[in-house]
C-alpha positions as CSV (number, residue, x, y, z in Angstrom):
1,M,0.0,0.0,0.0
2,E,2.8,2.4,0.8
3,I,4.5,1.8,-2.5
4,L,1.3,2.3,-4.4
5,S,0.6,5.5,-2.5
6,L,4.1,6.8,-3.3
7,F,3.6,6.0,-6.9
8,I,0.3,7.9,-7.1
9,A,1.8,10.8,-5.2
10,S,4.7,10.8,-7.8
11,V,2.2,10.7,-10.6
12,I,0.6,13.9,-9.3
13,L,3.9,15.7,-8.4
14,Y,5.7,15.0,-11.6
15,G,2.7,15.3,-13.8
16,I,1.7,18.8,-12.6
17,P,4.0,20.7,-14.9
18,L,1.9,19.3,-17.8
19,L,-1.2,20.9,-16.2
20,Y,0.4,24.4,-16.3
21,A,1.5,23.9,-19.9
22,T,-1.9,22.5,-21.0
23,V,-4.0,25.2,-19.4
24,G,-1.8,27.9,-20.8
25,E,-2.1,26.4,-24.3
26,I,-5.9,26.0,-23.9
27,I,-6.2,29.7,-23.0
28,T,-4.1,30.6,-26.1
29,E,-6.0,28.3,-28.5
30,K,-9.4,29.4,-27.2
31,S,-8.6,32.8,-28.6
32,G,-7.9,31.3,-32.0
33,S,-4.1,31.1,-31.8
34,L,-2.1,27.9,-32.1
35,N,1.2,28.3,-30.3
36,L,3.6,25.4,-31.0
37,G,6.3,27.1,-29.0
38,V,5.2,25.6,-25.6
39,E,8.5,23.6,-25.3
40,G,10.7,26.7,-25.7
41,I,8.5,28.9,-23.6
42,M,8.6,26.4,-20.7
43,A,12.4,26.2,-21.1
44,V,12.9,29.9,-20.8
45,G,10.5,30.2,-17.9
46,A,12.4,27.3,-16.2
47,I,15.9,28.6,-16.5
48,I,15.2,32.3,-15.8
49,G,12.8,31.5,-12.9
50,Y,15.3,29.1,-11.4
51,L,18.4,31.2,-11.6
52,V,16.7,34.5,-10.4
53,G,14.8,32.6,-7.7
54,S,17.9,30.9,-6.5
55,K,19.8,34.2,-6.4
56,A,17.0,35.9,-4.5
57,D,16.4,32.8,-2.5
58,S,12.6,33.3,-3.0
59,M,10.0,31.1,-4.5
60,F,7.7,34.1,-5.2
61,V,10.5,35.8,-7.2
62,A,11.2,32.6,-9.1
63,M,7.5,32.2,-10.1
64,L,7.3,35.9,-11.0
65,F,10.3,35.8,-13.3
66,A,9.3,32.5,-14.8
67,F,5.9,34.0,-15.6
68,V,7.2,37.3,-16.9
69,S,10.1,35.8,-19.0
70,A,7.7,33.3,-20.6
71,A,5.1,36.0,-21.1
72,M,7.7,38.0,-23.1
73,L,7.9,35.1,-25.5
74,G,4.2,35.1,-25.7
75,L,4.3,38.8,-26.5
76,L,6.8,38.1,-29.3
77,F,4.5,35.3,-30.7
78,A,1.5,37.6,-30.5
79,F,3.4,40.4,-32.3
80,L,4.5,38.2,-35.1
81,T,1.2,36.3,-35.6
82,V,-1.4,38.9,-34.7
83,T,0.2,42.1,-35.8
84,L,2.5,40.9,-38.6
85,K,0.2,38.0,-39.6
86,A,3.1,35.5,-39.7
87,N,2.3,31.8,-40.1
88,Q,1.4,30.5,-36.6
89,N,2.9,27.0,-37.1
90,V,6.2,28.3,-38.3
91,T,6.3,31.0,-35.6
92,G,5.6,28.5,-32.9
93,L,8.3,26.2,-34.0
94,T,10.7,29.2,-34.2
95,I,9.8,30.1,-30.6
96,T,10.6,26.5,-29.5
97,T,13.9,26.6,-31.3
98,F,14.8,30.0,-29.8
99,G,13.6,29.0,-26.3
100,L,15.7,25.8,-26.2
101,G,18.7,27.6,-27.6
102,F,18.3,30.3,-24.9
103,Y,18.0,27.7,-22.2
104,F,21.3,26.0,-23.2
105,F,23.1,29.3,-23.8
106,I,22.2,30.8,-20.4
107,G,22.7,27.4,-18.7
108,K,26.2,26.9,-20.1
109,A,27.1,30.5,-19.4
110,C,26.2,30.1,-15.8
111,S,27.4,26.4,-15.4
112,S,30.7,27.4,-13.8
113,N,28.9,29.3,-11.1
114,W,25.7,27.3,-11.0
115,I,23.5,27.9,-8.0
116,T,22.4,24.6,-6.5
117,L,18.9,24.2,-5.2
118,G,18.9,25.1,-1.5
119,G,18.1,27.6,1.2
120,N,14.6,29.0,1.6
121,F,13.9,28.4,-2.1
122,K,14.3,24.6,-1.7
123,K,12.5,24.7,1.7
124,V,9.4,26.2,0.1
125,Y,9.5,23.7,-2.7
126,D,10.0,20.7,-0.3
127,N,7.3,21.9,2.1
128,S,4.2,19.7,1.7
129,I,0.9,21.3,2.6
130,G,-1.5,18.7,3.9
131,I,-5.2,18.7,3.0
132,P,-7.1,18.9,6.2
133,L,-8.4,15.6,7.5
134,L,-7.4,13.6,4.4
135,S,-3.7,14.1,5.1
136,K,-4.2,12.5,8.6
137,I,-5.4,9.2,7.2
138,P,-3.0,6.5,8.6
139,V,-0.3,5.1,6.2
140,V,-1.4,6.7,3.0
141,G,-2.7,10.1,4.1
142,E,0.5,12.0,4.3
143,K,1.8,10.7,1.0
144,L,-1.4,11.0,-1.0
145,F,-2.8,14.3,0.3
146,S,0.3,16.4,1.1
147,Y,1.9,18.3,-1.8
148,N,4.0,21.4,-2.5
149,I,2.6,24.7,-3.6
150,F,2.9,24.0,-7.3
151,V,0.3,21.2,-7.2
152,Y,-2.3,23.3,-5.4
153,L,-1.6,26.4,-7.5
154,G,-1.8,24.4,-10.7
155,I,-5.2,23.0,-9.8
156,V,-6.4,26.5,-8.8
157,I,-5.2,28.0,-12.1
158,A,-7.0,25.3,-14.0
159,I,-10.3,26.0,-12.1
160,L,-9.9,29.7,-12.5
161,A,-9.2,29.3,-16.3
162,F,-12.4,27.3,-16.6
163,I,-14.4,30.0,-14.8
164,Y,-12.8,32.7,-16.9
165,L,-13.5,30.9,-20.2
166,Y,-17.0,29.7,-19.5
167,K,-18.5,31.9,-16.8
168,T,-17.3,35.4,-17.6
169,K,-18.1,37.9,-20.4
170,A,-14.4,38.2,-21.1
171,G,-14.2,34.5,-21.6
172,L,-17.2,34.5,-23.8
173,K,-15.6,37.2,-26.0
174,T,-12.4,35.1,-26.1
175,R,-14.3,32.0,-27.3
176,A,-16.2,34.1,-29.8
177,I,-12.9,35.3,-31.3
178,G,-11.7,31.7,-31.5
179,E,-14.8,30.6,-33.3
180,N,-15.5,33.5,-35.6
181,P,-13.2,36.6,-35.3
182,A,-15.1,38.5,-38.0
183,A,-18.4,38.1,-36.2
184,A,-16.8,39.1,-32.9
185,D,-15.2,42.1,-34.5
186,A,-18.6,43.1,-36.0
187,A,-20.0,42.9,-32.5
188,G,-17.5,45.4,-31.2
189,I,-14.9,43.1,-29.7
190,N,-11.3,44.2,-30.0
191,V,-10.0,41.0,-31.6
192,N,-6.3,41.8,-31.6
193,A,-6.4,43.0,-27.9
194,Y,-8.0,39.9,-26.7
195,K,-5.6,37.7,-28.7
196,Y,-2.6,39.5,-27.2
197,I,-3.9,39.2,-23.7
198,N,-4.7,35.5,-23.9
199,I,-1.5,34.6,-25.7
200,I,0.6,36.5,-23.1
201,I,-1.2,35.1,-20.1
202,G,-1.2,31.6,-21.5
203,A,2.6,31.8,-22.2
204,G,3.2,33.1,-18.6
205,I,1.4,30.1,-17.1
206,M,3.5,27.8,-19.3
207,G,6.6,29.4,-17.9
208,V,5.6,28.6,-14.3
209,G,5.1,25.0,-15.4
210,G,8.6,25.1,-16.8
211,L,9.9,26.2,-13.4
212,C,8.0,23.5,-11.7
213,M,9.6,21.0,-14.1
214,G,13.1,22.3,-13.5
215,L,12.6,22.0,-9.7
216,N,11.2,18.5,-10.1
217,M,14.5,17.7,-11.9
218,G,16.4,19.0,-8.9
219,G,17.6,22.2,-10.6
220,T,20.7,20.5,-11.9
221,F,21.9,21.7,-15.3
222,E,23.5,18.8,-17.3
223,G,24.3,20.7,-20.4
224,S,22.9,18.1,-22.8
225,N,19.4,17.4,-21.7
226,C,16.7,20.1,-21.2
227,W,14.6,20.0,-18.1
228,I,11.4,20.2,-20.1
229,N,12.2,16.9,-22.0
230,G,9.4,17.0,-24.5
231,Y,6.6,17.9,-22.0
232,G,5.7,20.9,-24.2
233,W,4.8,18.7,-27.1
234,I,2.9,16.4,-24.9
235,A,0.9,19.4,-23.5
236,I,-0.2,20.3,-27.0
237,A,-1.6,16.8,-27.5
238,L,-3.1,16.9,-24.0
239,V,-5.1,20.0,-25.1
240,I,-6.9,17.8,-27.6
241,F,-7.3,15.0,-25.0
242,A,-8.9,17.5,-22.6
243,K,-11.2,18.8,-25.3
244,W,-10.0,22.3,-24.7
245,N,-11.5,22.2,-21.2
246,P,-9.2,23.2,-18.3
247,L,-11.0,20.9,-15.9
248,W,-10.6,17.9,-18.1
249,A,-6.9,18.9,-18.3
250,I,-6.6,18.1,-14.6
251,A,-7.6,14.5,-15.3
252,G,-5.6,14.3,-18.5
253,T,-2.5,15.5,-16.8
254,F,-2.6,12.6,-14.3
255,V,-3.3,10.1,-17.1
256,F,-0.2,11.1,-18.9
257,G,1.7,11.5,-15.6
258,F,0.9,7.9,-14.9
259,F,2.6,6.6,-18.0
260,N,5.6,8.9,-17.5
261,T,6.1,7.9,-13.8
262,L,5.7,4.2,-14.6
263,Q,9.2,4.0,-16.1
264,V,10.7,5.2,-12.7
265,Y,8.7,2.7,-10.6
266,R,9.0,-0.2,-13.0
267,G,11.8,-1.8,-11.0
268,I,10.2,-1.2,-7.7
269,F,7.0,-2.8,-8.8
270,V,8.8,-5.9,-10.1
271,E,10.6,-6.3,-6.8
272,S,7.6,-5.7,-4.6
273,F,5.0,-7.6,-6.6
274,P,7.0,-10.3,-8.5
275,N,4.0,-12.6,-9.1
276,A,1.6,-9.9,-10.3
277,L,3.9,-7.5,-12.0
278,G,7.0,-9.5,-12.7
279,W,6.2,-9.4,-16.4
280,L,7.2,-5.7,-16.5
281,S,10.9,-6.7,-16.3
282,K,10.6,-8.3,-19.7
283,I,9.6,-5.1,-21.3
284,P,12.6,-2.9,-22.5
285,V,13.1,0.2,-20.4
286,E,13.2,2.2,-23.6
287,F,9.6,1.3,-24.2
288,F,8.6,3.0,-20.9
289,K,10.6,6.1,-21.8
290,A,8.8,6.3,-25.1
291,L,5.3,5.4,-23.7
292,P,4.2,9.1,-23.0
293,F,5.0,10.0,-26.6
294,I,3.3,6.8,-27.9
295,I,0.2,7.8,-26.0
296,T,0.5,11.3,-27.4
297,A,0.6,10.0,-30.9
298,L,-2.4,7.7,-30.3
299,V,-4.4,10.7,-29.0
300,L,-3.6,12.7,-32.2
301,I,-4.5,9.7,-34.4
302,I,-7.8,9.0,-32.6
303,S,-8.8,12.7,-32.6
304,S,-8.1,12.9,-36.3
305,I,-10.2,9.8,-37.1
306,R,-13.1,10.8,-34.8
307,K,-15.9,12.7,-36.6
308,K,-18.1,15.1,-34.7
309,K,-20.9,17.3,-35.8
310,V,-19.7,20.0,-33.4
311,P,-15.9,19.9,-33.1
312,D,-14.3,20.5,-29.8
313,E,-11.5,22.8,-31.2
314,P,-12.1,26.5,-31.9
315,T,-13.2,26.8,-35.5
316,A,-10.7,29.6,-36.3
317,I,-7.7,28.1,-34.5
318,G,-4.5,28.7,-36.3
319,L,-6.0,31.1,-38.8
320,N,-4.8,34.7,-39.0
321,Y,-7.6,37.3,-39.0
322,Y,-7.6,39.9,-41.7
323,R,-10.1,42.6,-40.9
324,E,-10.4,43.9,-44.4
325,D,-11.7,40.5,-45.5
326,R,-14.6,40.7,-43.2
């Protein structure tokens, strides 16, 4: 029971960066913009947030700079695609390339004086906040219902994003732009302003997810592997899995987190449950490493095959709006 509770807790803890990235992308896509730069945006938020937060020895400063630095990339993406009408797919890929290059450039430049995760910064990250009553359950309570601030903040952001998109006038206008920007413009909605706001906020949330990912990796810069490790691409597919709904993103995050964490606990499961799960040892470890991406590919294939009268995705997603063509 203890091993299973540890596994579930790890699924939640190490899957939570996906929730930030997915919610940020949902907000962006609901406004009609497809940002494929999630990987790069998370990388920039991670490295800037970590280094500045470590220097200041403050989690709040780390989150703030992770959000702002990522939001600046969101601003760049908005300027290129909304104002200059650049191709959204190409621009997003360029943002990813730039973000990853920036991550390695800054990381290697600071590697000789790298600040290890410690002090009050690490204390806040390690501090588990227990859910009243549930965290007091014997054996499993402390492990299953006590998490750091990133877990609770991620869930709160997802809930707030749902309320914003589906329960407010601003959210209604955002969804209207994503469905039919010409009609929204005719109704007096400032299409460009709403796109800018949602793209920037969405990117900022992705950046906080990148910081969370970096802290989950221990804040150790290797110089060859990026902390984000493909999570940005998985988040883009998870948006489809969640049907562009922030609440469904919470469940989807833990589904993907399950497969990603399975590779870490594979050996432990084999040793602890040799009769029931001994067969896991016969499966190559490379398969478990690739499993999250295999699931991602399956989600994309199934969503492409599935036919619906009313599609889940915003109708105008990925399409630049030209007001003169109205």
